[in-house]
N, C-alpha and C positions, 0 to 999 in steps of 0.2 A: 491623745493622736487627733488630729484633721482626717477629713472622709479621703483629699488628696492621696496624706500618704499612704494610708489602709487601703487604699486601691491599687495605687503602684507599689505597694509591699506582695497583696495580694499578686498582681501581674508578675513581676519578676519570680512570683514561686510559681505560677503555671509554666511562666518561659526556662524556669530553669526541670524543673519536671520533666517535663515537652523535652527536654535536651537528653537528660539524663536516659528516657524511657526511647528516643527515640531508635538508639543504634542498638539497643536488646531488640524490637522490634524487627527491624530489617536484616538481621542475622538470621535468626529463626527463621527465617522463610529461606529457604533456597532454590535456585533457579530448577528448571524443570531441561532435560538435554532432550534437545529437540531431535529428530530422526534425519536420519540421510536423503536430503530430497535424489529422484533418481530424474540419472538423463531420458533427453529423449520425451516423448507421447501424444496423442491426438490431441487436437482443439477443435469442438462442434464447436458452430455457431452458426443459430436462426439466424434468420434476414427475417425483416417484420415483411416484404413488399417484394414481388420479381422487378428484379429490372424492364423497365416499360420505356426509358432512354437509351440504354445501350449505358457505355462505359467513360459514358463523356464528364469525367469525372471538377473539369473548372467548370463544366454549365452550373452545375446545380453543389452545393453543399453539407448535403444529404449524410449520416451516416450510414443509409441505403446502401447508396452510387457509391461510394468512398473505400467504405471495408471491402466489400468482397472488390476492389481490384489493390488492395495496399499488397499481395502477393505479388504483384508484377510492377510495384513501381518499387516498391520496400528493399533500400540496401544489403538485411540480410539476409535475403532468398539468393542465392548464386545458381546460377545454372550454369553446365559445361560444354562449351560451344563445342566443343572437340568429340561430344558424346550423341553416337545417332539417337536419333527422338527414339518414343516404343511406340 
């Protein structure tokens, strides 16, 4: 046999062995059940610096200005206009 045939035969045997053993190894690993997430909670965020320029988020684009102003401009935060302020 020539070297090319031996190389092709060995590659074919290795590929067949990989195909035969791959399903056996993947079936033995069962996925772990993830815990049920809890709703609600508190998100604490530490700012890098004080807001010296105020809330002018259109003049600056740093995260130090945008992050504190996000609850005021976000659509996910809903305010009830009929509820009296506390």
